[in-house]
LOSE-768876 format. One record per atom (N, C-alpha, C): residue number from 1; atom name; x, z, y. Coordinates in pm, whole numbers, plus 32768, in hexadecimal, padded with zeros to 4 digits. Example, Ala and Ser with C-alpha at 12.3 -4.5 7.8 and 13.67 -1.06 7.14 Angstrom:
2
<num: 1 atomo: N c1: 8527 c3: 830C c2: 7DC7>
<num: 1 atomo: CA c1: 84CE c3: 830C c2: 7E3E>
<num: 1 atomo: C c1: 8528 c3: 830C c2: 7EB6>
<num: 2 atomo: N c1: 8505 c3: 82C4 c2: 7F1F>
<num: 2 atomo: CA c1: 8557 c3: 82CA c2: 7F96>
<num: 2 atomo: C c1: 850A c3: 8313 c2: 8003>
% end
This chain:
116
<num: 1 atomo: N c1: 1A81 c3: 8F67 c2: DD81>
<num: 1 atomo: CA c1: 1B0A c3: 8F8F c2: DD72>
<num: 1 atomo: C c1: 1B3F c3: 8F65 c2: DCE9>
<num: 2 atomo: N c1: 1BBB c3: 8F3B c2: DCE0>
<num: 2 atomo: CA c1: 1BF2 c3: 8F18 c2: DC5E>
<num: 2 atomo: C c1: 1BF8 c3: 8F94 c2: DC04>
<num: 3 atomo: N c1: 1BE9 c3: 8F7D c2: DB85>
<num: 3 atomo: CA c1: 1BF7 c3: 8FEA c2: DB25>
<num: 3 atomo: C c1: 1C86 c3: 901D c2: DB29>
<num: 4 atomo: N c1: 1C94 c3: 90A0 c2: DB26>
<num: 4 atomo: CA c1: 1D1A c3: 90D9 c2: DB2F>
<num: 4 atomo: C c1: 1D6B c3: 90BF c2: DAB0>
<num: 5 atomo: N c1: 1D26 c3: 90AB c2: DA3F>
<num: 5 atomo: CA c1: 1D6E c3: 9096 c2: D9C2>
<num: 5 atomo: C c1: 1D79 c3: 9002 c2: D99E>
<num: 6 atomo: N c1: 1D5D c3: 8FAA c2: D9FC>
<num: 6 atomo: CA c1: 1D61 c3: 8F1B c2: D9DE>
<num: 6 atomo: C c1: 1DF0 c3: 8EE7 c2: D9D8>
<num: 7 atomo: N c1: 1E03 c3: 8E84 c2: D986>
<num: 7 atomo: CA c1: 1E85 c3: 8E42 c2: D978>
<num: 7 atomo: C c1: 1E91 c3: 8DDC c2: D9E8>
<num: 8 atomo: N c1: 1F03 c3: 8DD5 c2: DA2C>
<num: 8 atomo: CA c1: 1F11 c3: 8D73 c2: DA98>
<num: 8 atomo: C c1: 1EF0 c3: 8CE5 c2: DA67>
<num: 9 atomo: N c1: 1EAE c3: 8C9A c2: DABD>
<num: 9 atomo: CA c1: 1E82 c3: 8C13 c2: DA99>
<num: 9 atomo: C c1: 1EF7 c3: 8BBB c2: DA70>
<num: 10 atomo: N c1: 1F68 c3: 8BC6 c2: DAB5>
<num: 10 atomo: CA c1: 1FDB c3: 8B72 c2: DA92>
<num: 10 atomo: C c1: 2009 c3: 8B8E c2: DA03>
<num: 11 atomo: N c1: 2002 c3: 8C0C c2: D9DC>
<num: 11 atomo: CA c1: 2028 c3: 8C2F c2: D954>
<num: 11 atomo: C c1: 1FC2 c3: 8BFB c2: D8EF>
<num: 12 atomo: N c1: 1F41 c3: 8C02 c2: D913>
<num: 12 atomo: CA c1: 1ED9 c3: 8BCE c2: D8BC>
<num: 12 atomo: C c1: 1EEA c3: 8B37 c2: D8A8>
<num: 13 atomo: N c1: 1F03 c3: 8AF3 c2: D915>
<num: 13 atomo: CA c1: 1F14 c3: 8A61 c2: D90D>
<num: 13 atomo: C c1: 1F8C c3: 8A3D c2: D8B6>
<num: 14 atomo: N c1: 1FFA c3: 8A84 c2: D8C9>
<num: 14 atomo: CA c1: 2070 c3: 8A62 c2: D87B>
<num: 14 atomo: C c1: 205F c3: 8A82 c2: D7E7>
<num: 15 atomo: N c1: 2002 c3: 8ADB c2: D7C8>
<num: 15 atomo: CA c1: 1FED c3: 8B00 c2: D73C>
<num: 15 atomo: C c1: 1F8C c3: 8AA3 c2: D6F3>
<num: 16 atomo: N c1: 1F4C c3: 8A49 c2: D73A>
<num: 16 atomo: CA c1: 1EEE c3: 89ED c2: D6FB>
<num: 16 atomo: C c1: 1F39 c3: 896D c2: D6DA>
<num: 17 atomo: N c1: 1F5F c3: 8960 c2: D65E>
<num: 17 atomo: CA c1: 1FB3 c3: 88EF c2: D634>
<num: 17 atomo: C c1: 1F6F c3: 8868 c2: D64C>
<num: 18 atomo: N c1: 1EEE c3: 8861 c2: D63A>
<num: 18 atomo: CA c1: 1EA7 c3: 87E2 c2: D648>
<num: 18 atomo: C c1: 1EB4 c3: 87A9 c2: D6D5>
<num: 19 atomo: N c1: 1EC4 c3: 8800 c2: D739>
<num: 19 atomo: CA c1: 1ECE c3: 87CF c2: D7C2>
<num: 19 atomo: C c1: 1F53 c3: 8788 c2: D7DC>
<num: 20 atomo: N c1: 1FB7 c3: 87A2 c2: D78A>
<num: 20 atomo: CA c1: 2036 c3: 875F c2: D79A>
<num: 20 atomo: C c1: 2028 c3: 86C9 c2: D78E>
<num: 21 atomo: N c1: 1FCA c3: 869F c2: D73F>
<num: 21 atomo: CA c1: 1FB1 c3: 8610 c2: D72C>
<num: 21 atomo: C c1: 1F35 c3: 85E2 c2: D77A>
<num: 22 atomo: N c1: 1EF8 c3: 863D c2: D7C3>
<num: 22 atomo: CA c1: 1E7D c3: 861C c2: D80A>
<num: 22 atomo: C c1: 1E96 c3: 85C9 c2: D887>
<num: 23 atomo: N c1: 1E2E c3: 8587 c2: D8B2>
<num: 23 atomo: CA c1: 1E34 c3: 8538 c2: D92D>
<num: 23 atomo: C c1: 1E2E c3: 8596 c2: D9A6>
<num: 24 atomo: N c1: 1E49 c3: 8560 c2: DA1B>
<num: 24 atomo: CA c1: 1E42 c3: 85AF c2: DA96>
<num: 24 atomo: C c1: 1DB4 c3: 85E4 c2: DAAA>
<num: 25 atomo: N c1: 1D50 c3: 8593 c2: DA8A>
<num: 25 atomo: CA c1: 1CC5 c3: 85BF c2: DA9A>
<num: 25 atomo: C c1: 1CA3 c3: 862F c2: DA39>
<num: 26 atomo: N c1: 1CD3 c3: 8624 c2: D9BD>
<num: 26 atomo: CA c1: 1CBB c3: 868E c2: D95B>
<num: 26 atomo: C c1: 1CFE c3: 8710 c2: D988>
<num: 27 atomo: N c1: 1D74 c3: 8706 c2: D9BE>
<num: 27 atomo: CA c1: 1DBB c3: 877D c2: D9EF>
<num: 27 atomo: C c1: 1D70 c3: 87BC c2: DA65>
<num: 28 atomo: N c1: 1D3A c3: 8768 c2: DABC>
<num: 28 atomo: CA c1: 1CEF c3: 879B c2: DB2F>
<num: 28 atomo: C c1: 1C71 c3: 87E5 c2: DB02>
<num: 29 atomo: N c1: 1C29 c3: 87AC c2: DAA2>
<num: 29 atomo: CA c1: 1BB1 c3: 87ED c2: DA70>
<num: 29 atomo: C c1: 1BD5 c3: 886E c2: DA27>
<num: 30 atomo: N c1: 1C3F c3: 886A c2: D9D7>
<num: 30 atomo: CA c1: 1C6B c3: 88E3 c2: D990>
<num: 30 atomo: C c1: 1C90 c3: 8951 c2: D9F2>
<num: 31 atomo: N c1: 1CD2 c3: 892D c2: DA5E>
<num: 31 atomo: CA c1: 1CF6 c3: 898F c2: DAC4>
<num: 31 atomo: C c1: 1C79 c3: 89CC c2: DB02>
<num: 32 atomo: N c1: 1C15 c3: 8979 c2: DB1E>
<num: 32 atomo: CA c1: 1B97 c3: 89AA c2: DB56>
<num: 32 atomo: C c1: 1B55 c3: 8A0E c2: DAF6>
<num: 33 atomo: N c1: 1B54 c3: 89EC c2: DA76>
<num: 33 atomo: CA c1: 1B1B c3: 8A47 c2: DA12>
<num: 33 atomo: C c1: 1B66 c3: 8ACB c2: DA0F>
<num: 34 atomo: N c1: 1BEB c3: 8AC3 c2: DA12>
<num: 34 atomo: CA c1: 1C3D c3: 8B3D c2: DA0D>
<num: 34 atomo: C c1: 1C2A c3: 8B94 c2: DA89>
<num: 35 atomo: N c1: 1C20 c3: 8B56 c2: DAFE>
<num: 35 atomo: CA c1: 1C09 c3: 8BA3 c2: DB79>
<num: 35 atomo: C c1: 1B81 c3: 8BE8 c2: DB70>
<num: 36 atomo: N c1: 1B1D c3: 8B9F c2: DB45>
<num: 36 atomo: CA c1: 1A97 c3: 8BD9 c2: DB37>
<num: 36 atomo: C c1: 1A9B c3: 8C4D c2: DAD3>
<num: 37 atomo: N c1: 1AD3 c3: 8C35 c2: DA5E>
<num: 37 atomo: CA c1: 1AD7 c3: 8C9B c2: D9F5>
<num: 37 atomo: C c1: 1B24 c3: 8D17 c2: DA1E>
<num: 38 atomo: N c1: 1B88 c3: 8D06 c2: DA74>
<num: 38 atomo: CA c1: 1BD6 c3: 8D7A c2: DAA0>
<num: 38 atomo: C c1: 1B83 c3: 8DD7 c2: DAF8>
<num: 39 atomo: N c1: 1B18 c3: 8DA4 c2: DB2E>
<num: 39 atomo: CA c1: 1AC1 c3: 8DF4 c2: DB85>
<num: 39 atomo: C c1: 1A3C c3: 8E19 c2: DB45>
<num: 40 atomo: N c1: 1A13 c3: 8DD1 c2: DADE>
<num: 40 atomo: CA c1: 1991 c3: 8DE7 c2: DAA0>
<num: 40 atomo: C c1: 1990 c3: 8E67 c2: DA4E>
<num: 41 atomo: N c1: 191A c3: 8E9E c2: DA3F>
<num: 41 atomo: CA c1: 190A c3: 8F14 c2: D9EC>
<num: 41 atomo: C c1: 1909 c3: 8EF0 c2: D959>
<num: 42 atomo: N c1: 18F5 c3: 8F54 c2: D906>
<num: 42 atomo: CA c1: 18F2 c3: 8F3E c2: D876>
<num: 42 atomo: C c1: 1882 c3: 8EE1 c2: D84B>
<num: 43 atomo: N c1: 181A c3: 8ED6 c2: D89D>
<num: 43 atomo: CA c1: 17AA c3: 8E7D c2: D87E>
<num: 43 atomo: C c1: 17C5 c3: 8DED c2: D8A8>
<num: 44 atomo: N c1: 183C c3: 8DD3 c2: D8E2>
<num: 44 atomo: CA c1: 1860 c3: 8D4C c2: D90D>
<num: 44 atomo: C c1: 1824 c3: 8D25 c2: D991>
<num: 45 atomo: N c1: 17F0 c3: 8D85 c2: D9DC>
<num: 45 atomo: CA c1: 17B1 c3: 8D68 c2: DA5D>
<num: 45 atomo: C c1: 17F7 c3: 8DB5 c2: DACB>
<num: 46 atomo: N c1: 17E4 c3: 8D84 c2: DB46>
<num: 46 atomo: CA c1: 1819 c3: 8DC8 c2: DBBD>
<num: 46 atomo: C c1: 17A5 c3: 8DE8 c2: DC18>
<num: 47 atomo: N c1: 17B3 c3: 8E54 c2: DC64>
<num: 47 atomo: CA c1: 174C c3: 8E70 c2: DCC8>
<num: 47 atomo: C c1: 1759 c3: 8E0A c2: DD38>
<num: 48 atomo: N c1: 16EC c3: 8DF5 c2: DD7E>
<num: 48 atomo: CA c1: 16F1 c3: 8D94 c2: DDEC>
<num: 48 atomo: C c1: 174F c3: 8DC3 c2: DE5A>
<num: 49 atomo: N c1: 175E c3: 8E45 c2: DE6A>
<num: 49 atomo: CA c1: 17BE c3: 8E7B c2: DECB>
<num: 49 atomo: C c1: 184C c3: 8E55 c2: DEA3>
<num: 50 atomo: N c1: 1869 c3: 8E60 c2: DE22>
<num: 50 atomo: CA c1: 18EE c3: 8E3A c2: DDF0>
<num: 50 atomo: C c1: 1906 c3: 8DA4 c2: DDFE>
<num: 51 atomo: N c1: 189D c3: 8D55 c2: DDE9>
<num: 51 atomo: CA c1: 18A9 c3: 8CC4 c2: DDFA>
<num: 51 atomo: C c1: 18CC c3: 8CA4 c2: DE8B>
<num: 52 atomo: N c1: 1887 c3: 8CE3 c2: DEE6>
<num: 52 atomo: CA c1: 18A1 c3: 8CCC c2: DF74>
<num: 52 atomo: C c1: 1931 c3: 8CF1 c2: DF97>
<num: 53 atomo: N c1: 1960 c3: 8D62 c2: DF63>
<num: 53 atomo: CA c1: 19EA c3: 8D8C c2: DF7A>
<num: 53 atomo: C c1: 1A4C c3: 8D26 c2: DF3F>
<num: 54 atomo: N c1: 1A2F c3: 8CF5 c2: DEC8>
<num: 54 atomo: CA c1: 1A84 c3: 8C92 c2: DE88>
<num: 54 atomo: C c1: 1A8C c3: 8C12 c2: DEDC>
<num: 55 atomo: N c1: 1A1B c3: 8BE6 c2: DF12>
<num: 55 atomo: CA c1: 1A1A c3: 8B6F c2: DF68>
<num: 55 atomo: C c1: 1A73 c3: 8B83 c2: DFE2>
<num: 56 atomo: N c1: 1A6A c3: 8BFA c2: E01D>
<num: 56 atomo: CA c1: 1AB9 c3: 8C16 c2: E096>
<num: 56 atomo: C c1: 1B4E c3: 8C24 c2: E079>
<num: 57 atomo: N c1: 1B72 c3: 8C4E c2: E000>
<num: 57 atomo: CA c1: 1BFF c3: 8C63 c2: DFE2>
<num: 57 atomo: C c1: 1C40 c3: 8BF0 c2: DF96>
<num: 58 atomo: N c1: 1BF3 c3: 8BA8 c2: DF45>
<num: 58 atomo: CA c1: 1C2D c3: 8B41 c2: DEF0>
<num: 58 atomo: C c1: 1BFF c3: 8AB3 c2: DF12>
<num: 59 atomo: N c1: 1BA0 c3: 8AA7 c2: DF6D>
<num: 59 atomo: CA c1: 1B68 c3: 8A22 c2: DF8B>
<num: 59 atomo: C c1: 1B5F c3: 8A0C c2: E021>
<num: 60 atomo: N c1: 1BB2 c3: 8A53 c2: E06A>
<num: 60 atomo: CA c1: 1BA6 c3: 8A55 c2: E0FB>
<num: 60 atomo: C c1: 1BC4 c3: 89CF c2: E140>
<num: 61 atomo: N c1: 1C19 c3: 897E c2: E106>
<num: 61 atomo: CA c1: 1C35 c3: 88FC c2: E145>
<num: 61 atomo: C c1: 1BBE c3: 889D c2: E13B>
<num: 62 atomo: N c1: 1B6A c3: 88B1 c2: E0D8>
<num: 62 atomo: CA c1: 1AF1 c3: 885F c2: E0CD>
<num: 62 atomo: C c1: 1A7E c3: 8898 c2: E11F>
<num: 63 atomo: N c1: 1A7B c3: 891B c2: E133>
<num: 63 atomo: CA c1: 1A0D c3: 8958 c2: E17F>
<num: 63 atomo: C c1: 1A2B c3: 8960 c2: E214>
<num: 64 atomo: N c1: 1AA8 c3: 8951 c2: E239>
<num: 64 atomo: CA c1: 1AD0 c3: 895C c2: E2C6>
<num: 64 atomo: C c1: 1A82 c3: 88F9 c2: E31C>
<num: 65 atomo: N c1: 1A4A c3: 892B c2: E38A>
<num: 65 atomo: CA c1: 1A03 c3: 88D7 c2: E3E9>
<num: 65 atomo: C c1: 1976 c3: 88B1 c2: E3C0>
<num: 66 atomo: N c1: 1944 c3: 88EB c2: E354>
<num: 66 atomo: CA c1: 18C0 c3: 88C6 c2: E322>
<num: 66 atomo: C c1: 1851 c3: 8922 c2: E354>
<num: 67 atomo: N c1: 1875 c3: 898D c2: E398>
<num: 67 atomo: CA c1: 1816 c3: 89F5 c2: E3BD>
<num: 67 atomo: C c1: 179C c3: 89C3 c2: E40A>
<num: 68 atomo: N c1: 17A9 c3: 8958 c2: E457>
<num: 68 atomo: CA c1: 173A c3: 8926 c2: E4A8>
<num: 68 atomo: C c1: 16DF c3: 88C5 c2: E45C>
<num: 69 atomo: N c1: 1709 c3: 8897 c2: E3E9>
<num: 69 atomo: CA c1: 16B9 c3: 8836 c2: E39E>
<num: 69 atomo: C c1: 1643 c3: 887A c2: E359>
<num: 70 atomo: N c1: 15CC c3: 883F c2: E368>
<num: 70 atomo: CA c1: 1554 c3: 887B c2: E32C>
<num: 70 atomo: C c1: 155E c3: 8893 c2: E295>
<num: 71 atomo: N c1: 1597 c3: 8838 c2: E24C>
<num: 71 atomo: CA c1: 15A1 c3: 8848 c2: E1BA>
<num: 71 atomo: C c1: 15FE c3: 88BC c2: E198>
<num: 72 atomo: N c1: 166C c3: 88CB c2: E1E1>
<num: 72 atomo: CA c1: 16C7 c3: 893A c2: E1CC>
<num: 72 atomo: C c1: 167F c3: 89BE c2: E1E7>
<num: 73 atomo: N c1: 1636 c3: 89C3 c2: E258>
<num: 73 atomo: CA c1: 15EC c3: 8A3C c2: E27A>
<num: 73 atomo: C c1: 1587 c3: 8A5F c2: E20D>
<num: 74 atomo: N c1: 1547 c3: 89F9 c2: E1D7>
<num: 74 atomo: CA c1: 14E5 c3: 8A0E c2: E16B>
<num: 74 atomo: C c1: 1528 c3: 8A48 c2: E0EE>
<num: 75 atomo: N c1: 159B c3: 8A11 c2: E0CA>
<num: 75 atomo: CA c1: 15E3 c3: 8A43 c2: E054>
<num: 75 atomo: C c1: 1612 c3: 8AD3 c2: E06A>
<num: 76 atomo: N c1: 1645 c3: 8AF1 c2: E0E0>
<num: 76 atomo: CA c1: 1674 c3: 8B78 c2: E0FC>
<num: 76 atomo: C c1: 15FF c3: 8BDA c2: E104>
<num: 77 atomo: N c1: 1590 c3: 8BAE c2: E13B>
<num: 77 atomo: CA c1: 1519 c3: 8C03 c2: E143>
<num: 77 atomo: C c1: 14EB c3: 8C2A c2: E0B7>
<num: 78 atomo: N c1: 14EF c3: 8BCC c2: E05B>
<num: 78 atomo: CA c1: 14C8 c3: 8BE9 c2: DFD1>
<num: 78 atomo: C c1: 1524 c3: 8C51 c2: DF94>
<num: 79 atomo: N c1: 15A5 c3: 8C4B c2: DFB4>
<num: 79 atomo: CA c1: 1603 c3: 8CAE c2: DF80>
<num: 79 atomo: C c1: 15EE c3: 8D37 c2: DFC2>
<num: 80 atomo: N c1: 15C7 c3: 8D37 c2: E041>
<num: 80 atomo: CA c1: 15B2 c3: 8DB4 c2: E08A>
<num: 80 atomo: C c1: 152E c3: 8DF8 c2: E066>
<num: 81 atomo: N c1: 14C5 c3: 8DA9 c2: E051>
<num: 81 atomo: CA c1: 143F c3: 8DE1 c2: E03E>
<num: 81 atomo: C c1: 1434 c3: 8E39 c2: DFC3>
<num: 82 atomo: N c1: 1476 c3: 8E15 c2: DF5A>
<num: 82 atomo: CA c1: 1467 c3: 8E5E c2: DEDD>
<num: 82 atomo: C c1: 14F0 c3: 8E88 c2: DEAB>
<num: 83 atomo: N c1: 1529 c3: 8EEC c2: DEED>
<num: 83 atomo: CA c1: 15B1 c3: 8F14 c2: DEC9>
<num: 83 atomo: C c1: 15B9 c3: 8F55 c2: DE3F>
<num: 84 atomo: N c1: 1547 c3: 8F78 c2: DE06>
<num: 84 atomo: CA c1: 1549 c3: 8FB0 c2: DD7F>
<num: 84 atomo: C c1: 1539 c3: 8F44 c2: DD15>
<num: 85 atomo: N c1: 151D c3: 8ECA c2: DD41>
<num: 85 atomo: CA c1: 150C c3: 8E5C c2: DCE3>
<num: 85 atomo: C c1: 158F c3: 8E33 c2: DCA4>
<num: 86 atomo: N c1: 1585 c3: 8DF9 c2: DC31>
<num: 86 atomo: CA c1: 15FA c3: 8DCD c2: DBE6>
<num: 86 atomo: C c1: 1601 c3: 8D34 c2: DBE4>
<num: 87 atomo: N c1: 1678 c3: 8D00 c2: DBD6>
<num: 87 atomo: CA c1: 168B c3: 8C70 c2: DBD0>
<num: 87 atomo: C c1: 16DB c3: 8C4D c2: DB54>
<num: 88 atomo: N c1: 16A6 c3: 8BF1 c2: DB05>
<num: 88 atomo: CA c1: 16EB c3: 8BC1 c2: DA8D>
<num: 88 atomo: C c1: 174E c3: 8B54 c2: DAB5>
<num: 89 atomo: N c1: 17AB c3: 8B37 c2: DA5C>
<num: 89 atomo: CA c1: 1813 c3: 8AD5 c2: DA78>
<num: 89 atomo: C c1: 17D7 c3: 8A4C c2: DA9C>
<num: 90 atomo: N c1: 176F c3: 8A22 c2: DA57>
<num: 90 atomo: CA c1: 1733 c3: 89A0 c2: DA71>
<num: 90 atomo: C c1: 1700 c3: 8996 c2: DB01>
<num: 91 atomo: N c1: 16BF c3: 8A00 c2: DB30>
<num: 91 atomo: CA c1: 168E c3: 8A03 c2: DBBA>
<num: 91 atomo: C c1: 1701 c3: 8A0A c2: DC1D>
<num: 92 atomo: N c1: 176A c3: 8A4F c2: DBF6>
<num: 92 atomo: CA c1: 17E1 c3: 8A57 c2: DC4B>
<num: 92 atomo: C c1: 181D c3: 89CC c2: DC5E>
<num: 93 atomo: N c1: 1825 c3: 897E c2: DBF3>
<num: 93 atomo: CA c1: 185D c3: 88F6 c2: DBFC>
<num: 93 atomo: C c1: 1807 c3: 889E c2: DC56>
<num: 94 atomo: N c1: 1783 c3: 88AD c2: DC4E>
<num: 94 atomo: CA c1: 1729 c3: 8860 c2: DCA5>
<num: 94 atomo: C c1: 1740 c3: 8889 c2: DD36>
<num: 95 atomo: N c1: 1751 c3: 8909 c2: DD4E>
<num: 95 atomo: CA c1: 176E c3: 893A c2: DDD5>
<num: 95 atomo: C c1: 17F1 c3: 8900 c2: DE09>
<num: 96 atomo: N c1: 185A c3: 8903 c2: DDB7>
<num: 96 atomo: CA c1: 18DB c3: 88CA c2: DDE1>
<num: 96 atomo: C c1: 18CF c3: 8836 c2: DE01>
<num: 97 atomo: N c1: 1888 c3: 87EE c2: DDAE>
<num: 97 atomo: CA c1: 1876 c3: 8760 c2: DDC6>
<num: 97 atomo: C c1: 1829 c3: 8748 c2: DE48>
<num: 98 atomo: N c1: 17C1 c3: 8795 c2: DE5F>
<num: 98 atomo: CA c1: 1774 c3: 8788 c2: DEDC>
<num: 98 atomo: C c1: 17CC c3: 87A3 c2: DF55>
<num: 99 atomo: N c1: 181B c3: 880F c2: DF4D>
<num: 99 atomo: CA c1: 1874 c3: 8832 c2: DFBC>
<num: 99 atomo: C c1: 18DD c3: 87C6 c2: DFD2>
<num: 100 atomo: N c1: 1910 c3: 878E c2: DF67>
<num: 100 atomo: CA c1: 1975 c3: 8725 c2: DF6F>
<num: 100 atomo: C c1: 193D c3: 86A9 c2: DFB3>
<num: 101 atomo: N c1: 18C9 c3: 867E c2: DF87>
<num: 101 atomo: CA c1: 188E c3: 8602 c2: DFBB>
<num: 101 atomo: C c1: 186E c3: 8609 c2: E04F>
<num: 102 atomo: N c1: 184E c3: 867F c2: E083>
<num: 102 atomo: CA c1: 182C c3: 868A c2: E110>
<num: 102 atomo: C c1: 18A5 c3: 86A5 c2: E169>
<num: 103 atomo: N c1: 1918 c3: 86BD c2: E12C>
<num: 103 atomo: CA c1: 198C c3: 86E7 c2: E17B>
<num: 103 atomo: C c1: 19D0 c3: 8674 c2: E1C3>
<num: 104 atomo: N c1: 1A10 c3: 8697 c2: E232>
<num: 104 atomo: CA c1: 1A5F c3: 8636 c2: E27D>
<num: 104 atomo: C c1: 1ADB c3: 860E c2: E22C>
<num: 105 atomo: N c1: 1B12 c3: 866C c2: E1E2>
<num: 105 atomo: CA c1: 1B88 c3: 8651 c2: E190>
<num: 105 atomo: C c1: 1B6A c3: 85E6 c2: E127>
<num: 106 atomo: N c1: 1AF4 c3: 85EC c2: E0EC>
<num: 106 atomo: CA c1: 1ACB c3: 8587 c2: E08B>
<num: 106 atomo: C c1: 1AD1 c3: 84FB c2: E0C9>
<num: 107 atomo: N c1: 1A9D c3: 84ED c2: E140>
<num: 107 atomo: CA c1: 1A9E c3: 846B c2: E183>
<num: 107 atomo: C c1: 1B2D c3: 843F c2: E1A5>
<num: 108 atomo: N c1: 1B7F c3: 849D c2: E1CE>
<num: 108 atomo: CA c1: 1C0B c3: 847C c2: E1EB>
<num: 108 atomo: C c1: 1C53 c3: 844C c2: E16C>
<num: 109 atomo: N c1: 1C3D c3: 8491 c2: E0FF>
<num: 109 atomo: CA c1: 1C7D c3: 846C c2: E080>
<num: 109 atomo: C c1: 1C4F c3: 83E3 c2: E053>
<num: 110 atomo: N c1: 1BCD c3: 83C8 c2: E05F>
<num: 110 atomo: CA c1: 1B98 c3: 8345 c2: E034>
<num: 110 atomo: C c1: 1BD0 c3: 82D3 c2: E086>
<num: 111 atomo: N c1: 1BEF c3: 82EE c2: E104>
<num: 111 atomo: CA c1: 1C22 c3: 8284 c2: E15B>
<num: 111 atomo: C c1: 1CB8 c3: 826F c2: E14D>
<num: 112 atomo: N c1: 1CFB c3: 82CA c2: E109>
<num: 112 atomo: CA c1: 1D8B c3: 82BF c2: E0F7>
<num: 112 atomo: C c1: 1DA9 c3: 8265 c2: E080>
<num: 113 atomo: N c1: 1DFF c3: 8205 c2: E096>
<num: 113 atomo: CA c1: 1E26 c3: 81AA c2: E029>
<num: 113 atomo: C c1: 1E89 c3: 81F0 c2: DFCF>
<num: 114 atomo: N c1: 1E7C c3: 81DA c2: DF51>
<num: 114 atomo: CA c1: 1EDA c3: 8212 c2: DEF0>
<num: 114 atomo: C c1: 1F5C c3: 81C4 c2: DEFB>
<num: 115 atomo: N c1: 1FC9 c3: 820C c2: DF0B>
<num: 115 atomo: CA c1: 204A c3: 81C9 c2: DF1E>
<num: 115 atomo: C c1: 2099 c3: 81B8 c2: DE9D>
<num: 116 atomo: N c1: 205E c3: 81DA c2: DE2C>
<num: 116 atomo: CA c1: 20A4 c3: 81CA c2: DDAA>
<num: 116 atomo: C c1: 20B4 c3: 8139 c2: DD85>
% end
C-alpha cells in the first residue's frame, strides 16, 4: 500500500529541477524510482506482497496475458512463497526488466516503427 504521508509522484517530479533538462529515458527511470520510493519502507525495501500489488496496479499492461507463461509463474511463485521477504530497489528493477522482456506488449512496441 502507498504510504499515507507520501507526496504525489507528479509533485515530486515537478520539484526535481534536474529532470526539466533530462532525457525521456532519465525521466522514465526517475519516475520508476519515485514510484518505488513512494511504496518502500524507511529501509528502502518493499515486501514481496507489496511488490506483487504494485505490479498488478502499476504494471498491468506488461503483465496482462502472461499468467500461463512458465517464467511469469516462476516469478509470481517467488513473490508468493515468501510474503515476509523484502525486496530492494535493485532487485525490483531486475524484476521489472524480466517482466518487460517476456511481455506481449514489449514485442508489440519493438515491432512498431517510430513515427517521429
